C-alpha positions in Angstrom: 32.7 -0.3 5.8 29.3 1.3 5.3 28.7 3.8 2.5 26.8 6.8 3.8 25.4 9.5 1.5 23.4 12.5 2.9 20.8 14.2 0.7 18.8 16.9 2.5 16.8 15.1 5.2 17.6 11.7 3.8 20.5 9.3 4.5 21.4 6.5 2.1 23.4 3.7 3.9 24.5 0.8 1.8 21.8 1.6 -0.8 18.9 1.8 1.7 17.2 5.2 2.0 16.3 6.5 5.5 14.3 9.6 6.3 13.7 11.5 9.5 10.5 10.5 11.0 9.4 14.1 11.5 9.9 14.8 7.8 7.2 12.3 6.7 3.9 14.0 5.7 1.0 11.8 6.6 -0.8 12.4 3.3 2.1 12.0 0.9 1.7 9.4 -1.8 3.9 6.4 -1.3 6.0 5.0 -4.2 8.3 2.0 -4.3 11.8 2.0 -5.8 10.4 1.4 -9.3 8.2 4.5 -9.0 4.9 2.5 -8.6 2.2 4.0 -6.4 0.9 2.3 -3.4 -2.8 1.9 -4.1 -6.0 0.1 -3.2 -7.4 -1.8 -6.2 -11.0 -3.0 -6.5 -11.7 -5.6 -9.1 -15.0 -6.8 -10.5 -14.9 -10.3 -8.9 -11.6 -11.0 -7.2 -12.0 -8.5 -4.4 -9.9 -5.6 -3.1 -6.1 -5.4 -2.7 -3.5 -3.0 -1.4 -0.1 -2.8 -2.9 2.1 -1.4 -5.7 0.3 -1.4 -9.1 1.8 -1.8 -12.5 -0.8 -1.5 -15.3 -0.8 -4.1 -18.0 -2.7 -4.7 -21.2 -5.0 -1.7 -21.3 -7.0 -0.2 -18.5 -8.4 -3.3 -16.7 -5.4 -5.5 -16.0 -2.4 -5.1 -13.8 0.2 -6.7 -11.5 0.0 -5.8 -7.8 3.3 -6.2 -6.0 3.5 -6.7 -2.2 -0.3 -7.3 -2.4 -2.5 -7.7 0.6 -6.1 -8.7 0.1 -8.5 -6.4 2.0 -11.1 -9.1 2.8 -13.1 -7.2 5.4 -12.6 -3.9 7.2 -14.1 -1.8 9.9 -13.1 1.7 11.1 -13.5 3.3 7.7 -16.8 4.0 6.0 -15.6 3.3 2.5 -12.5 2.4 0.5 -12.0 6.1 -0.1 -11.7 6.8 3.6 -9.5 3.7 4.0 -7.1 5.0 1.3 -7.0 8.4 2.9 -7.1 7.8 6.6 -6.7 4.1 7.2 -8.7 2.1 9.7 -9.5 3.2 13.2 -10.2 -0.5 14.1 -7.2 -2.5 12.8 -8.0 -5.5 15.1 -11.5 -5.8 13.6 -10.2 -6.0 10.0 -9.5 -9.3 8.1 -6.5 -8.8 5.9 -4.6 -12.1 5.0 -0.8 -12.2 4.6 1.0 -10.2 1.8 1.9 -12.0 -1.4 4.8 -10.9 -3.6 2.6 -10.4 -6.6 -0.8 -11.0 -8.0 -2.1 -10.5 -11.5 -5.6 -9.0 -11.5 -8.1 -8.5 -14.3 -11.3 -6.4 -14.4 -10.0 -3.5 -12.4 -12.9 -1.2 -11.7 -11.4 1.3 -9.1 -7.9 2.5 -8.1 -7.3 4.7 -5.1 -3.9 6.2 -4.2 -3.0 5.5 -0.5 -1.6 8.1 1.9 1.4 7.3 4.1 -0.9 7.4 7.1 -3.3 4.9 5.5 -0.5 2.6 4.4 0.9 2.4 7.9 -2.6 1.7 9.2 -3.1 -1.1 6.6 0.3 -2.6 7.6 -0.7 -2.5 11.3 -3.6 -4.9 10.7 -2.7 -8.3 12.1 -2.5 -11.1 9.5 -5.9 -12.9 9.4 -5.9 -16.6 8.9 -8.0 -19.6 9.8 
């Protein structure tokens, strides 16, 4: 038997939270179950990643969970626009598959990602050769 709990516009069924689609605000900041923000991280030499960031060892190191490398993008003029609005050309972007976690060093930029942008990033087909 399923356990169902209702809290305002949310339902929790067997520990999984569901929200009404019309209650999602496109620019709300996304967090995972551990309270980590969904962000875009730019590093000095390893490139750009989207995922949930946990800071480690000072300001320049961290672990990105559910990380997707943003190798090349079109449909956004900058990472700032990509983090805020997403891409208008998902089929022209090159984002490889998501990995469960990656340790990054030399972080030089962190941008919080809106719900609209996260959905856009997720809509980009997995690029591989």
